[in-house]
C-alpha positions as CSV (number, residue, x, y, z in Angstrom):
1,F,0.0,0.0,0.0
2,R,1.2,3.5,-0.9
3,G,-0.2,6.8,-0.1
4,V,-2.2,8.5,2.6
5,A,-4.5,6.0,4.3
6,H,-7.4,8.4,4.8
7,E,-7.4,9.2,1.1
8,N,-7.4,5.6,-0.3
9,I,-10.2,3.0,-0.5
10,I,-8.9,-0.1,1.2
11,I,-12.1,-2.1,1.7
12,G,-14.9,-2.6,-0.7
13,N,-18.7,-2.0,-0.7
14,T,-21.0,-3.3,2.0
15,V,-18.3,-4.2,4.5
16,M,-19.9,-4.7,8.0
17,Y,-23.3,-5.4,6.3
18,G,-25.7,-6.6,9.0
19,A,-23.0,-6.9,11.7
20,T,-24.4,-7.8,15.1
21,T,-21.4,-7.6,17.5
22,G,-17.6,-7.1,17.7
23,E,-15.2,-4.3,16.8
24,S,-13.5,-3.5,13.5
25,Y,-10.8,-0.9,12.7
26,F,-9.9,0.0,9.1
27,R,-6.9,2.2,8.3
28,G,-8.2,3.7,5.2
29,V,-11.5,4.5,3.4
30,A,-14.4,2.1,2.9
31,G,-16.5,1.9,-0.3
32,E,-20.2,2.4,-0.5
33,R,-22.8,1.2,2.0
34,F,-20.3,0.8,4.9
35,C,-22.1,-0.6,8.0
36,V,-25.5,-0.9,6.2
37,R,-27.9,-2.6,8.6
38,N,-25.3,-2.7,11.4
39,S,-27.2,-3.8,14.5
40,G,-24.6,-3.9,17.2
41,A,-21.0,-3.8,16.1
42,S,-18.5,-1.0,16.6
43,A,-16.4,0.2,13.7
44,V,-13.8,2.9,13.0
45,V,-12.9,3.8,9.4
46,E,-11.1,6.8,7.9
47,G,-13.7,7.7,5.3
48,V,-16.7,6.1,3.6
49,G,-18.4,6.3,0.2
50,N,-22.1,6.9,-0.4
51,H,-24.9,5.5,1.8
52,G,-22.8,4.9,4.9
53,C,-24.8,3.6,8.0
54,E,-27.9,3.2,5.8
55,Y,-30.7,1.4,7.7
56,M,-28.4,1.0,10.8
57,T,-30.3,-0.2,13.9
58,G,-27.6,-0.4,16.5
59,G,-23.9,-0.2,17.2
60,T,-21.4,2.6,17.0
61,V,-19.6,3.9,13.9
62,V,-16.7,6.4,13.9
63,V,-15.7,8.0,10.6
64,L,-12.4,9.9,10.8
65,G,-12.7,11.5,7.4
66,V,-15.1,12.5,4.6
67,T,-18.4,10.7,3.9
68,G,-20.2,10.3,0.6
69,Q,-23.8,11.4,0.0
70,N,-26.9,10.0,1.7
71,F,-25.2,9.1,5.0
72,A,-27.6,7.7,7.6
73,A,-30.5,7.1,5.3
74,G,-33.1,5.1,7.2
75,M,-30.9,5.0,10.3
76,S,-33.1,4.2,13.3
77,G,-30.6,3.1,16.0
78,G,-27.1,3.2,17.2
79,V,-24.9,6.3,16.8
80,A,-22.3,7.5,14.4
81,Y,-19.6,10.0,15.0
82,V,-18.3,11.8,11.9
83,Y,-15.2,14.1,11.7
84,D,-16.6,17.1,9.9
85,E,-13.4,18.7,8.8
86,D,-14.9,20.7,6.0
87,G,-18.1,21.7,7.8
88,L,-20.2,20.3,5.0
89,F,-21.3,16.9,6.5
90,A,-24.9,18.1,7.0
91,K,-25.2,18.5,3.2
92,R,-24.1,14.9,2.7
93,C,-26.2,13.4,5.5
94,N,-29.8,12.2,5.0
95,M,-31.6,14.1,7.8
96,S,-35.0,12.4,7.4
97,M,-34.6,10.2,10.5
98,V,-31.6,11.7,12.4
99,S,-30.4,14.9,14.1
100,L,-26.8,16.2,14.3
101,E,-25.4,17.0,17.7
102,K,-22.1,18.2,19.1
103,V,-19.9,15.8,20.9
104,E,-19.9,17.3,24.4
105,S,-17.1,16.9,26.8
106,A,-17.6,14.2,29.4
107,E,-17.8,16.8,32.1
108,S,-20.6,18.8,30.4
109,S,-22.7,15.8,29.7
110,V,-23.2,14.6,33.3
111,G,-26.8,13.7,34.0
112,K,-27.8,13.3,30.4
113,V,-29.0,10.2,28.6
114,H,-26.2,8.4,26.7
115,H,-25.7,5.8,24.0
116,L,-24.0,2.8,25.7
117,D,-24.6,4.5,29.1
118,Q,-21.5,6.6,28.9
119,P,-20.7,10.1,27.7
120,D,-20.1,10.5,23.9
121,E,-16.6,11.8,24.5
122,I,-15.6,8.6,26.3
123,T,-17.1,6.3,23.7
124,L,-15.6,8.3,20.8
125,K,-12.1,8.7,22.3
126,T,-11.9,5.1,23.4
127,L,-12.7,3.9,19.9
128,I,-10.1,6.3,18.4
129,E,-7.5,5.1,20.9
130,N,-8.2,1.5,20.0
131,H,-8.0,2.4,16.3
132,A,-4.6,4.1,16.8
133,K,-3.4,1.1,18.8
134,Y,-4.5,-1.6,16.4
135,T,-3.8,0.1,13.1
136,G,-1.0,2.6,13.8
137,S,-3.2,5.2,12.1
138,V,-1.4,8.5,11.7
139,R,-4.8,10.3,11.5
140,A,-6.0,8.8,14.8
141,N,-2.8,9.6,16.6
142,A,-2.9,13.3,15.3
143,M,-6.5,13.5,16.7
144,L,-5.5,12.2,20.1
145,A,-2.5,14.5,20.3
146,D,-4.8,17.6,20.0
147,W,-8.0,16.0,21.3
148,A,-9.9,19.1,22.4
149,S,-9.6,20.8,18.9
150,Y,-10.5,17.6,17.0
151,R,-13.4,16.7,19.3
152,A,-15.0,20.0,18.5
153,K,-15.2,19.0,14.8
154,F,-16.9,15.7,15.4
155,V,-20.6,15.5,14.8
156,K,-22.8,12.9,16.5
157,V,-25.4,11.4,14.2
158,M,-28.3,10.5,16.4
159,P,-31.5,8.7,15.2
160,N,-34.5,10.7,16.5
161,E,-36.5,7.6,17.6
162,Y,-33.5,6.1,19.3
163,K,-33.0,9.3,21.3
164,R,-36.7,9.3,22.2
165,A,-36.4,5.7,23.4
166,L,-33.3,6.3,25.5
167,I,-35.1,9.3,27.2
168,E,-38.2,7.2,27.9
169,L,-36.1,4.4,29.3
170,A,-34.2,6.8,31.6
171,E,-37.5,8.3,32.8
172,D,-38.9,4.8,33.5
173,K,-35.8,3.9,35.4
174,A,-36.0,7.1,37.5
175,L,-39.6,6.3,38.4
176,V,-38.7,2.8,39.5
177,A,-35.9,4.1,41.6
178,A,-38.1,6.7,43.3
């Protein structure tokens, strides 16, 4: 392999299709339909083609680079974190079922409802640390070296119905505890 990993496609179309569990780390860009129908796996990749996270129902995806068009079409569960370096991700994301949120610091998200019961910053940073460890990714290491600056450019892709369900579960849990 020659070149910059986050600028080269290293895995083909539909990788992680229907994944139910486990973790995957890819030092490079995925083709189209990355993590389509993902229902529980965690994955880190350095870019994706069109239709990433389409029909995703669970799991966690981290994209450390550019996405193609129609990201998150039909996404009803799980969470994706996308590094929005150019500030144009919202134009490439299918917003029909999701909302875009900032990735808050762990300190500022105390008391809020979380995917995987932990603050987004912890989930995101842990996956990027694992990606750096397992792949030697230059991009991941650069992000970790200047974490506060890079975290500010990540966007959380949150399915609207999943967020509603998490809030309802937290409210029910609070009622039972009372």
